[in-house]
All heavy atoms as a GROMACS GRO file, in nm:
protein
  606
    1MET      N    1   7.696  14.756   8.015
    1MET     CA    2   7.637  14.654   8.098
    1MET      C    3   7.626  14.525   8.017
    1MET      O    4   7.582  14.525   7.904
    1MET     CB    5   7.500  14.701   8.146
    1MET     CG    6   7.433  14.605   8.234
    1MET     SD    7   7.285  14.684   8.302
    1MET     CE    8   7.245  14.567   8.421
    2THR      N    9   7.668  14.416   8.079
    2THR     CA   10   7.667  14.287   8.012
    2THR      C   11   7.536  14.216   8.042
    2THR      O   12   7.492  14.209   8.157
    2THR     CB   13   7.784  14.200   8.061
    2THR    OG1   14   7.904  14.273   8.043
    2THR    CG2   15   7.791  14.072   7.984
    3TYR      N   16   7.477  14.165   7.939
    3TYR     CA   17   7.351  14.093   7.953
    3TYR      C   18   7.380  13.944   7.963
    3TYR      O   19   7.443  13.886   7.875
    3TYR     CB   20   7.258  14.120   7.835
    3TYR     CG   21   7.136  14.033   7.835
    3TYR    CD1   22   7.034  14.054   7.927
    3TYR    CD2   23   7.123  13.930   7.745
    3TYR    CE1   24   6.923  13.974   7.929
    3TYR    CE2   25   7.012  13.848   7.745
    3TYR     CZ   26   6.911  13.870   7.838
    3TYR     OH   27   6.801  13.790   7.839
    4LEU      N   28   7.337  13.881   8.072
    4LEU     CA   29   7.350  13.737   8.088
    4LEU      C   30   7.215  13.673   8.062
    4LEU      O   31   7.116  13.712   8.124
    4LEU     CB   32   7.397  13.702   8.229
    4LEU     CG   33   7.536  13.752   8.267
    4LEU    CD1   34   7.563  13.722   8.414
    4LEU    CD2   35   7.642  13.689   8.180
    5PRO      N   36   7.212  13.577   7.973
    5PRO     CA   37   7.084  13.513   7.947
    5PRO      C   38   7.039  13.431   8.068
    5PRO      O   39   7.121  13.384   8.146
    5PRO     CB   40   7.113  13.421   7.828
    5PRO     CG   41   7.259  13.399   7.831
    5PRO     CD   42   7.320  13.521   7.891
    6PRO      N   43   6.909  13.418   8.085
    6PRO     CA   44   6.861  13.340   8.200
    6PRO      C   45   6.898  13.193   8.184
    6PRO      O   46   6.909  13.141   8.073
    6PRO     CB   47   6.710  13.360   8.196
    6PRO     CG   48   6.680  13.396   8.055
    6PRO     CD   49   6.800  13.469   8.003
    7ARG      N   50   6.918  13.128   8.296
    7ARG     CA   51   6.952  12.985   8.294
    7ARG      C   52   6.824  12.905   8.273
    7ARG      O   53   6.731  12.912   8.353
    7ARG     CB   54   7.017  12.944   8.425
    7ARG     CG   55   7.059  12.799   8.426
    7ARG     CD   56   7.115  12.759   8.562
    7ARG     NE   57   7.148  12.619   8.565
    7ARG     CZ   58   7.062  12.522   8.587
    7ARG    NH1   59   6.936  12.549   8.608
    7ARG    NH2   60   7.101  12.396   8.588
    8VAL      N   61   6.824  12.831   8.167
    8VAL     CA   62   6.709  12.747   8.135
    8VAL      C   63   6.734  12.609   8.195
    8VAL      O   64   6.836  12.547   8.165
    8VAL     CB   65   6.689  12.737   7.982
    8VAL    CG1   66   6.570  12.648   7.950
    8VAL    CG2   67   6.672  12.875   7.922
    9PRO      N   68   6.645  12.562   8.279
    9PRO     CA   69   6.666  12.430   8.339
    9PRO      C   70   6.668  12.320   8.233
    9PRO      O   71   6.590  12.320   8.139
    9PRO     CB   72   6.547  12.411   8.432
    9PRO     CG   73   6.484  12.545   8.447
    9PRO     CD   74   6.524  12.626   8.329
   10ASN      N   75   6.762  12.229   8.250
   10ASN     CA   76   6.774  12.115   8.160
   10ASN      C   77   6.780  11.990   8.246
   10ASN      O   78   6.886  11.951   8.295
   10ASN     CB   79   6.900  12.128   8.074
   10ASN     CG   80   6.908  12.023   7.968
   10ASN    OD1   81   6.846  11.920   7.978
   10ASN    ND2   82   6.988  12.050   7.865
   11PRO      N   83   6.666  11.924   8.267
   11PRO     CA   84   6.663  11.809   8.358
   11PRO      C   85   6.756  11.695   8.316
   11PRO      O   86   6.817  11.630   8.401
   11PRO     CB   87   6.517  11.761   8.354
   11PRO     CG   88   6.440  11.876   8.301
   11PRO     CD   89   6.534  11.956   8.216
   12LYS      N   90   6.770  11.673   8.186
   12LYS     CA   91   6.856  11.565   8.140
   12LYS      C   92   7.002  11.593   8.176
   12LYS      O   93   7.074  11.507   8.228
   12LYS     CB   94   6.843  11.547   7.990
   12LYS     CG   95   6.926  11.433   7.936
   12LYS     CD   96   6.909  11.419   7.786
   12LYS     CE   97   6.998  11.308   7.734
   12LYS     NZ   98   6.995  11.299   7.590
   13ARG      N   99   7.049  11.714   8.150
   13ARG     CA  100   7.187  11.750   8.181
   13ARG      C  101   7.210  11.750   8.333
   13ARG      O  102   7.315  11.706   8.380
   13ARG     CB  103   7.220  11.888   8.123
   13ARG     CG  104   7.364  11.922   8.134
   13ARG     CD  105   7.400  12.050   8.067
   13ARG     NE  106   7.281  12.131   8.040
   13ARG     CZ  107   7.283  12.255   7.999
   13ARG    NH1  108   7.396  12.315   7.979
   13ARG    NH2  109   7.172  12.322   7.976
   14ASP      N  110   7.111  11.798   8.408
   14ASP     CA  111   7.123  11.798   8.555
   14ASP      C  112   7.133  11.655   8.608
   14ASP      O  113   7.213  11.626   8.698
   14ASP     CB  114   7.006  11.870   8.619
   14ASP     CG  115   7.006  12.019   8.591
   14ASP    OD1  116   7.112  12.072   8.549
   14ASP    OD2  117   6.900  12.083   8.609
   15ALA      N  118   7.053  11.563   8.553
   15ALA     CA  119   7.057  11.424   8.597
   15ALA      C  120   7.191  11.359   8.560
   15ALA      O  121   7.247  11.282   8.639
   15ALA     CB  122   6.942  11.346   8.534
   16GLU      N  123   7.244  11.390   8.443
   16GLU     CA  124   7.374  11.336   8.403
   16GLU      C  125   7.485  11.387   8.494
   16GLU      O  126   7.573  11.311   8.534
   16GLU     CB  127   7.404  11.372   8.258
   16GLU     CG  128   7.320  11.299   8.156
   16GLU     CD  129   7.339  11.351   8.015
   16GLU    OE1  130   7.413  11.451   7.997
   16GLU    OE2  131   7.281  11.291   7.923
   17ARG      N  132   7.480  11.515   8.526
   17ARG     CA  133   7.581  11.573   8.614
   17ARG      C  134   7.574  11.510   8.754
   17ARG      O  135   7.675  11.480   8.815
   17ARG     CB  136   7.561  11.724   8.621
   17ARG     CG  137   7.673  11.796   8.694
   17ARG     CD  138   7.659  11.946   8.688
   17ARG     NE  139   7.670  11.992   8.550
   17ARG     CZ  140   7.592  12.085   8.495
   17ARG    NH1  141   7.498  12.142   8.567
   17ARG    NH2  142   7.608  12.123   8.371
   18ARG      N  143   7.451  11.490   8.803
   18ARG     CA  144   7.433  11.429   8.934
   18ARG      C  145   7.483  11.284   8.934
   18ARG      O  146   7.551  11.242   9.027
   18ARG     CB  147   7.284  11.433   8.970
   18ARG     CG  148   7.254  11.438   9.114
   18ARG     CD  149   7.108  11.463   9.150
   18ARG     NE  150   7.009  11.444   9.046
   18ARG     CZ  151   6.948  11.544   8.979
   18ARG    NH1  152   6.978  11.668   9.007
   18ARG    NH2  153   6.858  11.518   8.888
   19ALA      N  154   7.454  11.210   8.828
   19ALA     CA  155   7.500  11.072   8.818
   19ALA      C  156   7.653  11.065   8.811
   19ALA      O  157   7.714  10.976   8.870
   19ALA     CB  158   7.438  11.005   8.696
   20GLN      N  159   7.713  11.158   8.739
   20GLN     CA  160   7.860  11.160   8.728
   20GLN      C  161   7.923  11.193   8.864
   20GLN      O  162   8.023  11.132   8.902
   20GLN     CB  163   7.901  11.263   8.624
   20GLN     CG  164   8.049  11.265   8.597
   20GLN     CD  165   8.085  11.369   8.493
   20GLN    OE1  166   8.011  11.463   8.468
   20GLN    NE2  167   8.201  11.352   8.432
   21LEU      N  168   7.863  11.284   8.938
   21LEU     CA  169   7.915  11.319   9.070
   21LEU      C  170   7.906  11.201   9.166
   21LEU      O  171   8.002  11.168   9.237
   21LEU     CB  172   7.839  11.439   9.127
   21LEU     CG  173   7.877  11.484   9.266
   21LEU    CD1  174   8.018  11.540   9.266
   21LEU    CD2  175   7.778  11.587   9.316
   22ILE      N  176   7.792  11.133   9.167
   22ILE     CA  177   7.775  11.016   9.253
   22ILE      C  178   7.872  10.906   9.214
   22ILE      O  179   7.932  10.841   9.300
   22ILE     CB  180   7.628  10.968   9.248
   22ILE    CG1  181   7.539  11.071   9.317
   22ILE    CG2  182   7.613  10.832   9.315
   22ILE    CD1  183   7.391  11.046   9.301
   23SER      N  184   7.892  10.887   9.084
   23SER     CA  185   7.984  10.784   9.037
   23SER      C  186   8.127  10.813   9.082
   23SER      O  187   8.199  10.724   9.126
   23SER     CB  188   7.976  10.775   8.885
   23SER     OG  189   8.074  10.689   8.836
   24SER      N  190   8.168  10.939   9.071
   24SER     CA  191   8.305  10.972   9.111
   24SER      C  192   8.324  10.958   9.262
   24SER      O  193   8.429  10.917   9.308
   24SER     CB  194   8.341  11.113   9.064
   24SER     OG  195   8.259  11.209   9.125
   25ILE      N  196   8.222  10.990   9.339
   25ILE     CA  197   8.230  10.973   9.485
   25ILE      C  198   8.240  10.825   9.520
   25ILE      O  199   8.321  10.785   9.605
   25ILE     CB  200   8.108  11.038   9.554
   25ILE    CG1  201   8.119  11.190   9.546
   25ILE    CG2  202   8.096  10.993   9.699
   25ILE    CD1  203   7.997  11.264   9.594
   26LEU      N  204   8.160  10.742   9.453
   26LEU     CA  205   8.163  10.599   9.482
   26LEU      C  206   8.295  10.534   9.441
   26LEU      O  207   8.339  10.436   9.502
   26LEU     CB  208   8.046  10.528   9.414
   26LEU     CG  209   7.908  10.558   9.474
   26LEU    CD1  210   7.799  10.489   9.393
   26LEU    CD2  211   7.902  10.517   9.619
   27ARG      N  212   8.360  10.589   9.338
   27ARG     CA  213   8.492  10.535   9.298
   27ARG      C  214   8.600  10.575   9.397
   27ARG      O  215   8.693  10.499   9.422
   27ARG     CB  216   8.530  10.586   9.159
   27ARG     CG  217   8.478  10.497   9.048
   27ARG     CD  218   8.525  10.550   8.918
   27ARG     NE  219   8.448  10.673   8.899
   27ARG     CZ  220   8.472  10.766   8.809
   27ARG    NH1  221   8.572  10.754   8.729
   27ARG    NH2  222   8.396  10.872   8.799
   28ALA      N  223   8.591  10.694   9.454
   28ALA     CA  224   8.694  10.743   9.545
   28ALA      C  225   8.675  10.693   9.688
   28ALA      O  226   8.771  10.688   9.765
   28ALA     CB  227   8.696  10.895   9.545
   29LEU      N  228   8.555  10.654   9.724
   29LEU     CA  229   8.524  10.616   9.861
   29LEU      C  230   8.609  10.499   9.912
   29LEU      O  231   8.663  10.507  10.023
   29LEU     CB  232   8.375  10.584   9.874
   29LEU     CG  233   8.322  10.566  10.015
   29LEU    CD1  234   8.338  10.694  10.095
   29LEU    CD2  235   8.176  10.524  10.011
   30PRO      N  236   8.626  10.389   9.838
   30PRO     CA  237   8.710  10.279   9.891
   30PRO      C  238   8.854  10.321   9.916
   30PRO      O  239   8.915  10.278  10.014
   30PRO     CB  240   8.703  10.172   9.781
   30PRO     CG  241   8.579  10.201   9.706
   30PRO     CD  242   8.560  10.349   9.713
   31MET      N  243   8.908  10.406   9.830
   31MET     CA  244   9.046  10.451   9.850
   31MET      C  245   9.057  10.537   9.975
   31MET      O  246   9.152  10.523  10.053
   31MET     CB  247   9.095  10.527   9.728
   31MET     CG  248   9.115  10.438   9.607
   31MET     SD  249   9.178  10.526   9.466
   31MET     CE  250   9.028  10.600   9.406
   32VAL      N  251   8.961  10.624   9.997
   32VAL     CA  252   8.964  10.711  10.114
   32VAL      C  253   8.946  10.629  10.242
   32VAL      O  254   9.012  10.654  10.343
   32VAL     CB  255   8.855  10.821  10.102
   32VAL    CG1  256   8.839  10.897  10.231
   32VAL    CG2  257   8.889  10.914   9.987
   33LEU      N  258   8.858  10.528  10.237
   33LEU     CA  259   8.836  10.445  10.355
   33LEU      C  260   8.954  10.353  10.384
   33LEU      O  261   8.971  10.308  10.498
   33LEU     CB  262   8.709  10.361  10.336
   33LEU     CG  263   8.578  10.440  10.338
   33LEU    CD1  264   8.461  10.346  10.310
   33LEU    CD2  265   8.559  10.513  10.468
   34ALA      N  266   9.037  10.324  10.285
   34ALA     CA  267   9.152  10.236  10.305
   34ALA      C  268   9.272  10.310  10.364
   34ALA      O  269   9.363  10.245  10.418
   34ALA     CB  270   9.192  10.171  10.173
   35ILE      N  271   9.276  10.439  10.358
   35ILE     CA  272   9.393  10.516  10.403
   35ILE      C  273   9.420  10.500  10.554
   35ILE      O  274   9.532  10.469  10.592
   35ILE     CB  275   9.380  10.663  10.362
   35ILE    CG1  276   9.397  10.675  10.211
   35ILE    CG2  277   9.482  10.750  10.434
   35ILE    CD1  278   9.371  10.814  10.157
   36PRO      N  279   9.322  10.518  10.643
   36PRO     CA  280   9.354  10.506  10.787
   36PRO      C  281   9.407  10.369  10.828
   36PRO      O  282   9.508  10.364  10.900
   36PRO     CB  283   9.221  10.539  10.857
   36PRO     CG  284   9.148  10.624  10.760
   36PRO     CD  285   9.186  10.573  10.624
   37PRO      N  286   9.348  10.256  10.785
   37PRO     CA  287   9.406  10.128  10.826
   37PRO      C  288   9.547  10.106  10.769
   37PRO      O  289   9.634  10.050  10.838
   37PRO     CB  290   9.310  10.022  10.771
   37PRO     CG  291   9.184  10.094  10.746
   37PRO     CD  292   9.219  10.235  10.717
   38LEU      N  293   9.570  10.148  10.645
   38LEU     CA  294   9.703  10.133  10.587
   38LEU      C  295   9.805  10.220  10.660
   38LEU      O  296   9.917  10.175  10.689
   38LEU     CB  297   9.702  10.168  10.439
   38LEU     CG  298   9.631  10.069  10.348
   38LEU    CD1  299   9.623  10.122  10.205
   38LEU    CD2  300   9.702   9.936  10.350
   39LEU      N  301   9.768  10.342  10.692
   39LEU     CA  302   9.857  10.430  10.766
   39LEU      C  303   9.887  10.374  10.904
   39LEU      O  304  10.001  10.376  10.950
   39LEU     CB  305   9.794  10.570  10.778
   39LEU     CG  306   9.878  10.677  10.845
   39LEU    CD1  307  10.006  10.702  10.767
   39LEU    CD2  308   9.798  10.804  10.858
   40PHE      N  309   9.785  10.319  10.970
   40PHE     CA  310   9.806  10.258  11.101
   40PHE      C  311   9.902  10.139  11.090
   40PHE      O  312   9.991  10.123  11.172
   40PHE     CB  313   9.672  10.214  11.160
   40PHE     CG  314   9.684  10.152  11.296
   40PHE    CD1  315   9.698  10.231  11.409
   40PHE    CD2  316   9.682  10.015  11.312
   40PHE    CE1  317   9.710  10.175  11.534
   40PHE    CE2  318   9.694   9.957  11.437
   40PHE     CZ  319   9.708  10.038  11.548
   41GLY      N  320   9.882  10.056  10.988
   41GLY     CA  321   9.970   9.940  10.969
   41GLY      C  322  10.114   9.980  10.944
   41GLY      O  323  10.207   9.920  10.999
   42VAL      N  324  10.134  10.081  10.862
   42VAL     CA  325  10.271  10.129  10.836
   42VAL      C  326  10.333  10.185  10.963
   42VAL      O  327  10.450  10.162  10.992
   42VAL     CB  328  10.271  10.233  10.722
   42VAL    CG1  329  10.403  10.305  10.713
   42VAL    CG2  330  10.237  10.166  10.590
   43MET      N  331  10.252  10.257  11.041
   43MET     CA  332  10.306  10.315  11.164
   43MET      C  333  10.337  10.208  11.268
   43MET      O  334  10.437  10.217  11.339
   43MET     CB  335  10.210  10.420  11.219
   43MET     CG  336  10.207  10.544  11.131
   43MET     SD  337  10.097  10.670  11.190
   43MET     CE  338  10.190  10.730  11.329
   44VAL      N  339  10.254  10.105  11.276
   44VAL     CA  340  10.283   9.995  11.370
   44VAL      C  341  10.411   9.925  11.328
   44VAL      O  342  10.496   9.893  11.411
   44VAL     CB  343  10.163   9.898  11.378
   44VAL    CG1  344  10.202   9.769  11.448
   44VAL    CG2  345  10.048   9.964  11.449
   45TYR      N  346  10.427   9.901  11.198
   45TYR     CA  347  10.552   9.841  11.149
   45TYR      C  348  10.670   9.934  11.176
   45TYR      O  349  10.779   9.888  11.208
   45TYR     CB  350  10.541   9.810  11.000
   45TYR     CG  351  10.671   9.759  10.942
   45TYR    CD1  352  10.720   9.635  10.977
   45TYR    CD2  353  10.746   9.838  10.855
   45TYR    CE1  354  10.841   9.589  10.926
   45TYR    CE2  355  10.866   9.793  10.803
   45TYR     CZ  356  10.913   9.669  10.839
   45TYR     OH  357  11.032   9.625  10.790
   46GLY      N  358  10.649  10.063  11.164
   46GLY     CA  359  10.756  10.160  11.190
   46GLY      C  360  10.805  10.156  11.333
   46GLY      O  361  10.920  10.190  11.360
   47TYR      N  362  10.720  10.117  11.426
   47TYR     CA  363  10.762  10.105  11.566
   47TYR      C  364  10.828   9.972  11.596
   47TYR      O  365  10.883   9.952  11.703
   47TYR     CB  366  10.642  10.123  11.660
   47TYR     CG  367  10.611  10.268  11.692
   47TYR    CD1  368  10.490  10.325  11.658
   47TYR    CD2  369  10.703  10.346  11.758
   47TYR    CE1  370  10.462  10.457  11.688
   47TYR    CE2  371  10.677  10.478  11.790
   47TYR     CZ  372  10.555  10.533  11.754
   47TYR     OH  373  10.528  10.663  11.784
   48SER      N  374  10.825   9.877  11.503
   48SER     CA  375  10.882   9.744  11.529
   48SER      C  376  11.034   9.746  11.515
   48SER      O  377  11.094   9.839  11.461
   48SER     CB  378  10.822   9.641  11.433
   48SER     OG  379  10.873   9.660  11.304
   49ASP      N  380  11.096   9.641  11.561
   49ASP     CA  381  11.242   9.629  11.553
   49ASP      C  382  11.290   9.602  11.411
   49ASP      O  383  11.406   9.628  11.379
   49ASP     CB  384  11.290   9.516  11.644
   49ASP     CG  385  11.270   9.548  11.791
   49ASP    OD1  386  11.258   9.667  11.823
   49ASP    OD2  387  11.266   9.453  11.871
   50GLN      N  388  11.204   9.548  11.326
   50GLN     CA  389  11.244   9.514  11.190
   50GLN      C  390  11.244   9.635  11.097
   50GLN      O  391  11.299   9.628  10.987
   50GLN     CB  392  11.150   9.408  11.131
   50GLN     CG  393  11.163   9.272  11.194
   50GLN     CD  394  11.080   9.262  11.321
   50GLN    OE1  395  10.988   9.339  11.343
   50GLN    NE2  396  11.114   9.166  11.406
   51ALA      N  397  11.186   9.744  11.137
   51ALA     CA  398  11.177   9.862  11.051
   51ALA      C  399  11.313   9.930  11.038
   51ALA      O  400  11.391   9.934  11.134
   51ALA     CB  401  11.077   9.961  11.108
   52PRO      N  402  11.344   9.983  10.919
   52PRO     CA  403  11.468  10.059  10.904
   52PRO      C  404  11.466  10.184  10.992
   52PRO      O  405  11.359  10.234  11.028
   52PRO     CB  406  11.470  10.097  10.756
   52PRO     CG  407  11.362  10.018  10.690
   52PRO     CD  408  11.270   9.971  10.796
   53ALA      N  409  11.582  10.234  11.026
   53ALA     CA  410  11.592  10.350  11.115
   53ALA      C  411  11.521  10.472  11.058
   53ALA      O  412  11.457  10.548  11.132
   53ALA     CB  413  11.738  10.381  11.143
   54VAL      N  414  11.529  10.490  10.927
   54VAL     CA  415  11.464  10.606  10.864
   54VAL      C  416  11.312  10.598  10.883
   54VAL      O  417  11.248  10.697  10.918
   54VAL     CB  418  11.500  10.612  10.714
   54VAL    CG1  419  11.422  10.721  10.644
   54VAL    CG2  420  11.648  10.630  10.696
   55LEU      N  421  11.256  10.480  10.862
   55LEU     CA  422  11.111  10.462  10.880
   55LEU      C  423  11.073  10.479  11.026
   55LEU      O  424  10.969  10.537  11.058
   55LEU     CB  425  11.066  10.326  10.828
   55LEU     CG  426  10.916  10.295  10.843
   55LEU    CD1  427  10.834  10.396  10.764
   55LEU    CD2  428  10.886  10.155  10.798
   56ARG      N  429  11.158  10.430  11.116
   56ARG     CA  430  11.130  10.445  11.258
   56ARG      C  431  11.126  10.592  11.299
   56ARG      O  432  11.035  10.636  11.369
   56ARG     CB  433  11.236  10.370  11.339
   56ARG     CG  434  11.184  10.315  11.467
   56ARG     CD  435  11.281  10.222  11.538
   56ARG     NE  436  11.324  10.112  11.451
   56ARG     CZ  437  11.450  10.076  11.434
   56ARG    NH1  438  11.546  10.137  11.498
   56ARG    NH2  439  11.480   9.975  11.355
   57GLU      N  440  11.223  10.669  11.252
   57GLU     CA  441  11.225  10.813  11.284
   57GLU      C  442  11.106  10.885  11.223
   57GLU      O  443  11.045  10.972  11.287
   57GLU     CB  444  11.356  10.874  11.234
   57GLU     CG  445  11.478  10.826  11.310
   57GLU     CD  446  11.606  10.871  11.244
   57GLU    OE1  447  11.600  10.948  11.146
   57GLU    OE2  448  11.713  10.826  11.289
   58PHE      N  449  11.072  10.850  11.099
   58PHE     CA  450  10.956  10.911  11.034
   58PHE      C  451  10.828  10.877  11.109
   58PHE      O  452  10.742  10.962  11.129
   58PHE     CB  453  10.946  10.864  10.888
   58PHE     CG  454  10.823  10.910  10.819
   58PHE    CD1  455  10.810  11.042  10.777
   58PHE    CD2  456  10.717  10.823  10.796
   58PHE    CE1  457  10.696  11.086  10.714
   58PHE    CE2  458  10.602  10.865  10.733
   58PHE     CZ  459  10.591  10.997  10.691
   59THR      N  460  10.816  10.752  11.153
   59THR     CA  461  10.697  10.709  11.226
   59THR      C  462  10.683  10.784  11.358
   59THR      O  463  10.574  10.830  11.393
   59THR     CB  464  10.703  10.558  11.253
   59THR    OG1  465  10.710  10.491  11.128
   59THR    CG2  466  10.584  10.509  11.330
   60ILE      N  467  10.791  10.799  11.429
   60ILE     CA  468  10.786  10.871  11.557
   60ILE      C  469  10.748  11.016  11.535
   60ILE      O  470  10.665  11.072  11.608
   60ILE     CB  471  10.922  10.858  11.631
   60ILE    CG1  472  10.942  10.713  11.675
   60ILE    CG2  473  10.929  10.952  11.750
   60ILE    CD1  474  11.081  10.682  11.723
   61ALA      N  475  10.804  11.079  11.431
   61ALA     CA  476  10.772  11.218  11.402
   61ALA      C  477  10.625  11.233  11.359
   61ALA      O  478  10.556  11.324  11.404
   61ALA     CB  479  10.864  11.272  11.293
   62LEU      N  480  10.578  11.143  11.272
   62LEU     CA  481  10.440  11.150  11.225
   62LEU      C  482  10.342  11.123  11.338
   62LEU      O  483  10.240  11.192  11.351
   62LEU     CB  484  10.417  11.051  11.111
   62LEU     CG  485  10.278  11.048  11.050
   62LEU    CD1  486  10.246  11.183  10.987
   62LEU    CD2  487  10.268  10.938  10.946
   63ASP      N  488  10.372  11.027  11.422
   63ASP     CA  489  10.284  10.995  11.534
   63ASP      C  490  10.279  11.113  11.632
   63ASP      O  491  10.173  11.146  11.684
   63ASP     CB  492  10.333  10.869  11.604
   63ASP     CG  493  10.225  10.804  11.689
   63ASP    OD1  494  10.106  10.821  11.658
   63ASP    OD2  495  10.261  10.734  11.785
   64GLY      N  496  10.392  11.177  11.655
   64GLY     CA  497  10.393  11.294  11.742
   64GLY      C  498  10.315  11.410  11.683
   64GLY      O  499  10.246  11.484  11.753
   65LEU      N  500  10.322  11.422  11.551
   65LEU     CA  501  10.248  11.529  11.483
   65LEU      C  502  10.098  11.507  11.494
   65LEU      O  503  10.021  11.603  11.504
   65LEU     CB  504  10.289  11.532  11.335
   65LEU     CG  505  10.248  11.653  11.256
   65LEU    CD1  506  10.347  11.766  11.286
   65LEU    CD2  507  10.252  11.622  11.108
   66LEU      N  508  10.054  11.381  11.493
   66LEU     CA  509   9.912  11.349  11.501
   66LEU      C  510   9.860  11.339  11.644
   66LEU      O  511   9.745  11.307  11.667
   66LEU     CB  512   9.884  11.217  11.428
   66LEU     CG  513   9.914  11.217  11.277
   66LEU    CD1  514   9.896  11.078  11.221
   66LEU    CD2  515   9.826  11.316  11.205
   67GLY      N  516   9.946  11.360  11.742
   67GLY     CA  517   9.904  11.352  11.882
   67GLY      C  518   9.923  11.215  11.944
   67GLY      O  519   9.860  11.182  12.044
   68GLN      N  520  10.007  11.134  11.886
   68GLN     CA  521  10.046  11.001  11.933
   68GLN      C  522   9.929  10.904  11.948
   68GLN      O  523   9.918  10.834  12.049
   68GLN     CB  524  10.123  11.010  12.063
   68GLN     CG  525  10.252  11.087  12.046
   68GLN     CD  526  10.336  11.090  12.172
   68GLN    OE1  527  10.283  11.082  12.282
   68GLN    NE2  528  10.465  11.102  12.155
   69PRO      N  529   9.839  10.893  11.846
   69PRO     CA  530   9.731  10.795  11.860
   69PRO      C  531   9.780  10.652  11.849
   69PRO      O  532   9.727  10.563  11.917
   69PRO     CB  533   9.638  10.830  11.743
   69PRO     CG  534   9.727  10.891  11.641
   69PRO     CD  535   9.832  10.966  11.721
   70VAL      N  536   9.880  10.625  11.767
   70VAL     CA  537   9.929  10.488  11.750
   70VAL      C  538  10.006  10.445  11.874
   70VAL      O  539   9.987  10.334  11.925
   70VAL     CB  540  10.016  10.476  11.623
   70VAL    CG1  541  10.076  10.338  11.611
   70VAL    CG2  542   9.933  10.508  11.500
   71TRP      N  543  10.092  10.531  11.925
   71TRP     CA  544  10.172  10.496  12.043
   71TRP      C  545  10.080  10.472  12.163
   71TRP      O  546  10.108  10.386  12.247
   71TRP     CB  547  10.274  10.602  12.074
   71TRP     CG  548  10.361  10.565  12.189
   71TRP    CD1  549  10.361  10.623  12.313
   71TRP    CD2  550  10.457  10.460  12.194
   71TRP    NE1  551  10.453  10.560  12.393
   71TRP    CE2  552  10.512  10.460  12.322
   71TRP    CE3  553  10.500  10.365  12.102
   71TRP    CZ2  554  10.609  10.368  12.363
   71TRP    CZ3  555  10.597  10.275  12.143
   71TRP    CH2  556  10.651  10.277  12.270
   72SER      N  557   9.971  10.545  12.175
   72SER     CA  558   9.880  10.524  12.287
   72SER      C  559   9.812  10.388  12.278
   72SER      O  560   9.772  10.332  12.381
   72SER     CB  561   9.776  10.636  12.294
   72SER     OG  562   9.691  10.630  12.181
   73ILE      N  563   9.800  10.332  12.157
   73ILE     CA  564   9.737  10.200  12.141
   73ILE      C  565   9.840  10.089  12.162
   73ILE      O  566   9.812   9.991  12.232
   73ILE     CB  567   9.673  10.188  12.002
   73ILE    CG1  568   9.556  10.283  11.990
   73ILE    CG2  569   9.629  10.045  11.974
   73ILE    CD1  570   9.496  10.294  11.853
   74ILE      N  571   9.959  10.102  12.101
   74ILE     CA  572  10.056   9.992  12.106
   74ILE      C  573  10.162  10.010  12.213
   74ILE      O  574  10.240   9.919  12.239
   74ILE     CB  575  10.125   9.972  11.970
   74ILE    CG1  576  10.211  10.093  11.934
   74ILE    CG2  577  10.026   9.942  11.862
   74ILE    CD1  578  10.300  10.070  11.814
   75GLY      N  579  10.169  10.125  12.276
   75GLY     CA  580  10.273  10.152  12.376
   75GLY      C  581  10.247  10.079  12.506
   75GLY      O  582  10.138  10.026  12.531
   76PRO      N  583  10.348  10.078  12.591
   76PRO     CA  584  10.332  10.011  12.721
   76PRO      C  585  10.231  10.088  12.807
   76PRO      O  586  10.222  10.210  12.801
   76PRO     CB  587  10.471  10.016  12.783
   76PRO     CG  588  10.543  10.124  12.711
   76PRO     CD  589  10.481  10.133  12.574
   77GLY      N  590  10.154  10.016  12.884
   77GLY     CA  591  10.052  10.079  12.969
   77GLY      C  592  10.113  10.146  13.090
   77GLY      O  593  10.230  10.135  13.122
   78GLY      N  594  10.030  10.220  13.162
   78GLY     CA  595  10.074  10.284  13.285
   78GLY      C  596  10.151  10.412  13.263
   78GLY      O  597  10.254  10.432  13.325
   79LYS      N  598  10.104  10.496  13.174
   79LYS     CA  599  10.175  10.623  13.149
   79LYS      C  600  10.176  10.712  13.268
   79LYS      O  601  10.090  10.740  13.337
   79LYS     CB  602  10.110  10.697  13.031
   79LYS     CG  603  10.152  10.640  12.900
   79LYS     CD  604  10.101  10.730  12.790
   79LYS     CE  605  10.155  10.687  12.656
   79LYS     NZ  606  10.115  10.772  12.551
   0.00000   0.00000   0.00000
């Protein structure tokens, strides 16, 4: 039988770990929040006439995979 020593609380280490976690979340938050608008912009450009054919095909496939949220916004009305 293996004996595990009891965990002794260390408030200083716990506070440092908590501060590091909050810091890493705050650093990643702007990047995560920037993804949807950038993806939307790329997809809108992908539907334009100036987009290369490869990007246009990728955009149509990705939009279909996501349930066509971009096409429902920029597409012609009266479906």
